VEXMIKE-64430 format. One line per 8 residues: their letters; for each residue x, y, z of C-alpha. Coordinates in steps of 0.1 Angstrom, whole numbers, padded with zeros to 4 digits. Layout:
% residues N
A	X Y Z ~ ...;
% end
This chain:
% residues 56
XXXXXXXX	0130 0228 -0062 ~ 0161 0225 -0041 ~ 0182 0194 -0045 ~ 0193 0173 -0015 ~ 0228 0182 -0003 ~ 0243 0148 -0013 ~ 0224 0143 -0046 ~ 0241 0142 -0080;
XXXXXXXX	0228 0135 -0115 ~ 0242 0104 -0132 ~ 0228 0111 -0166 ~ 0213 0141 -0183 ~ 0193 0119 -0206 ~ 0181 0083 -0202 ~ 0204 0059 -0220 ~ 0191 0042 -0251;
XXXXXXXX	0195 0006 -0261 ~ 0218 -0003 -0290 ~ 0189 0003 -0314 ~ 0183 0038 -0300 ~ 0150 0027 -0283 ~ 0141 0032 -0247 ~ 0147 0003 -0223 ~ 0116 -0014 -0210;
XXXXXXXX	0111 -0014 -0172 ~ 0085 -0036 -0155 ~ 0078 -0037 -0118 ~ 0070 -0062 -0106 ~ 0089 -0080 -0133 ~ 0080 -0111 -0153 ~ 0114 -0128 -0148 ~ 0119 -0112 -0114;
XXXXXXXX	0085 -0111 -0098 ~ 0099 -0100 -0064 ~ 0118 -0071 -0081 ~ 0119 -0055 -0115 ~ 0129 -0063 -0151 ~ 0149 -0040 -0174 ~ 0153 -0052 -0209 ~ 0156 -0041 -0246;
XXXXXXXX	0129 -0049 -0272 ~ 0158 -0058 -0296 ~ 0164 -0049 -0332 ~ 0127 -0052 -0342 ~ 0118 -0027 -0315 ~ 0088 -0048 -0305 ~ 0084 -0061 -0270 ~ 0075 -0097 -0263;
XXXXXXXX	0092 -0111 -0294 ~ 0120 -0136 -0297 ~ 0148 -0110 -0302 ~ 0142 -0092 -0269 ~ 0174 -0088 -0250 ~ 0170 -0097 -0213 ~ 0207 -0096 -0207 ~ 0209 -0132 -0194;
% end
């Protein structure tokens, strides 16, 4: 597939959170229902627990 003339790749791989897990993306978001949420499940690697890192 040809790439658009002005396209460039930011990352070769998706970045991981500090615990080497994938970030969680929700659209629509829970905290941002008119947009999206991007957060880390935290050190226990389980979403929807008290150590989730929402970055706020």
